[in-house]
Backbone as numpy.savetxt, mean C-alpha at the origin, in Angstrom:
# Nx Ny Nz CAx CAy CAz Cx Cy Cz
-21.34 -44.51 -3.90 -22.17 -43.34 -3.90 -21.29 -42.09 -3.90
-21.63 -41.15 -4.73 -20.85 -39.93 -4.83 -21.30 -38.88 -3.84
-20.53 -37.84 -3.77 -20.89 -36.71 -2.88 -21.90 -35.82 -3.59
-22.75 -35.23 -2.80 -23.70 -34.29 -3.39 -23.07 -32.89 -3.40
-23.65 -32.00 -4.17 -23.14 -30.63 -4.24 -23.27 -29.92 -2.90
-24.33 -30.20 -2.18 -24.53 -29.59 -0.87 -23.45 -30.00 0.11
-23.06 -31.26 0.06 -22.00 -31.76 0.95 -20.68 -31.08 0.62
-20.38 -30.97 -0.66 -19.12 -30.35 -1.07 -19.10 -28.86 -0.75
-20.22 -28.18 -0.93 -20.30 -26.76 -0.63 -20.09 -26.51 0.86
-20.70 -27.33 1.69 -20.52 -27.13 3.14 -19.09 -27.44 3.56
-18.46 -28.42 2.92 -17.05 -28.72 3.22 -16.16 -27.55 2.83
-16.42 -26.97 1.67 -15.63 -25.81 1.23 -15.83 -24.62 2.14
-17.07 -24.42 2.61 -17.33 -23.33 3.55 -16.55 -23.54 4.84
-16.53 -24.78 5.33 -15.79 -25.09 6.56 -14.29 -24.89 6.36
-13.76 -25.32 5.22 -12.33 -25.12 4.93 -11.99 -23.64 4.84
-12.86 -22.86 4.20 -12.62 -21.42 4.07 -12.66 -20.74 5.44
-13.56 -21.18 6.31 -13.63 -20.60 7.66 -12.36 -20.92 8.45
-11.86 -22.15 8.32 -10.61 -22.52 9.01 -9.45 -21.67 8.49
-9.38 -21.49 7.17 -8.31 -20.71 6.56 -8.39 -19.25 7.01
-9.60 -18.70 7.04 -9.77 -17.31 7.45 -9.40 -17.13 8.92
-9.75 -18.11 9.74 -9.41 -18.04 11.17 -7.90 -18.10 11.36
-7.26 -18.94 10.57 -5.80 -19.10 10.69 -5.07 -17.80 10.34
-5.49 -17.13 9.27 -4.77 -15.95 8.81 -5.23 -14.66 9.46
-6.43 -14.61 9.99 -6.95 -13.37 10.55 -6.70 -13.22 12.03
-6.29 -14.28 12.71 -6.14 -14.18 14.16 -4.96 -13.30 14.56
-3.93 -13.22 13.74 -2.77 -12.40 14.06 -2.95 -10.94 13.67
-3.87 -10.67 12.78 -4.06 -9.30 12.31 -2.86 -8.80 11.54
-2.35 -9.60 10.62 -1.15 -9.27 9.87 -1.46 -8.42 8.65
-2.12 -7.32 8.84 -2.46 -6.44 7.73 -1.27 -5.51 7.45
-1.04 -5.24 6.17 0.05 -4.35 5.75 -0.37 -2.89 5.79
-1.62 -2.59 6.02 -2.11 -1.22 5.90 -1.39 -0.26 6.83
-1.15 -0.65 8.06 -0.49 0.24 9.01 0.97 0.48 8.62
1.66 -0.57 8.17 3.04 -0.41 7.72 3.12 0.46 6.48
2.17 0.29 5.56 2.17 1.10 4.34 1.91 2.57 4.66
1.02 2.84 5.59 0.74 4.22 5.97 1.95 4.85 6.65
2.67 4.07 7.44 3.85 4.59 8.12 4.99 4.84 7.14
5.02 4.12 6.03 6.09 4.27 5.05 5.90 5.50 4.16
4.74 6.15 4.21 4.48 7.34 3.41 5.15 8.54 4.07
6.46 8.60 3.99 7.21 9.61 4.73 7.59 10.83 3.91
7.58 10.73 2.60 7.97 11.85 1.75 6.72 12.60 1.31
6.70 13.91 1.55 5.51 14.71 1.24 5.92 15.93 0.41
5.19 16.15 -0.66 5.39 17.36 -1.46 4.81 18.54 -0.68
5.61 19.58 -0.49 5.15 20.73 0.30 4.13 21.57 -0.44
4.05 21.43 -1.75 3.13 22.26 -2.53 1.73 21.63 -2.58
1.65 20.36 -2.98 0.33 19.73 -3.12 0.05 18.71 -2.03
1.00 18.46 -1.15 0.85 17.55 -0.01 0.64 16.09 -0.42
1.06 15.72 -1.62 0.99 14.32 -2.04 2.07 13.55 -1.31
1.73 12.35 -0.82 2.69 11.54 -0.09 3.31 10.49 -0.99
4.54 10.13 -0.67 5.28 9.11 -1.40 5.91 8.16 -0.39
6.03 6.90 -0.77 6.69 5.94 0.10 8.18 6.24 0.15
8.81 5.89 1.25 10.23 6.18 1.42 11.09 5.46 0.39
10.57 4.41 -0.23 11.33 3.66 -1.23 11.18 4.24 -2.63
10.34 5.26 -2.81 10.04 5.81 -4.14 10.75 7.14 -4.39
11.99 7.26 -4.00 12.71 8.53 -4.17 12.94 8.89 -5.64
12.92 7.88 -6.52 13.10 8.16 -7.95 11.89 8.89 -8.54
10.76 8.77 -7.89 9.54 9.41 -8.39 9.47 10.90 -8.04
10.26 11.34 -7.10 10.18 12.73 -6.66 10.54 13.72 -7.76
11.66 13.55 -8.48 11.95 14.51 -9.57 10.89 14.46 -10.68
10.35 13.27 -10.96 9.30 13.17 -11.98 8.04 13.92 -11.54
7.71 13.81 -10.27 6.54 14.53 -9.75 6.76 16.04 -9.85
7.94 16.48 -9.46 8.23 17.92 -9.50 8.19 18.45 -10.93
8.76 17.71 -11.88 8.80 18.16 -13.27 7.40 18.17 -13.91
6.59 17.18 -13.59 5.28 17.10 -14.26 4.21 17.94 -13.56
4.22 18.00 -12.24 3.16 18.69 -11.51 3.51 20.14 -11.16
4.78 20.40 -10.90 5.19 21.74 -10.46 6.42 22.22 -11.24
6.29 22.42 -12.54 7.47 22.81 -13.34 8.00 24.20 -13.00
7.18 25.05 -12.42 7.63 26.41 -12.08 8.39 26.45 -10.76
8.30 25.39 -9.97 8.98 25.34 -8.68 10.22 24.47 -8.77
11.15 24.71 -7.87 12.37 23.90 -7.84 12.12 22.64 -7.03
13.05 21.69 -7.18 12.96 20.44 -6.43 13.03 20.72 -4.93
13.88 21.65 -4.54 14.04 21.97 -3.11 12.77 22.60 -2.54
12.01 23.32 -3.35 10.76 23.88 -2.87 9.70 22.78 -2.64
9.70 21.80 -3.52 8.74 20.71 -3.39 9.11 19.76 -2.25
10.37 19.37 -2.20 10.82 18.37 -1.22 12.07 18.90 -0.49
11.92 19.78 0.47 13.10 20.33 1.15 13.84 19.30 2.00
13.15 18.25 2.46 13.79 17.24 3.31 14.52 16.17 2.49
14.20 16.03 1.22 14.80 14.98 0.41 15.95 15.54 -0.41
17.00 14.73 -0.54 18.11 15.13 -1.41 17.74 14.77 -2.84
18.29 15.46 -3.79 17.97 15.22 -5.21 18.37 13.81 -5.58
17.46 13.07 -6.17 17.73 11.67 -6.53 18.44 11.61 -7.86
């Protein structure tokens, strides 16, 4: 005798609940770490950048604020 669809669906629901319980109990979300990594801020438009994206700063300054210097946009960051 084979399994019915209802039996298989309930088994999958139980497996998914076990998996969700296993991964959700620690609260290992990246959201807080990602928010903390947004350390570079443009002083003109207040757009945030991750600390690992220093190569994007000159591109942002050239495309969004061509009339301003790099130092005006990002006084805390050294020119990449």
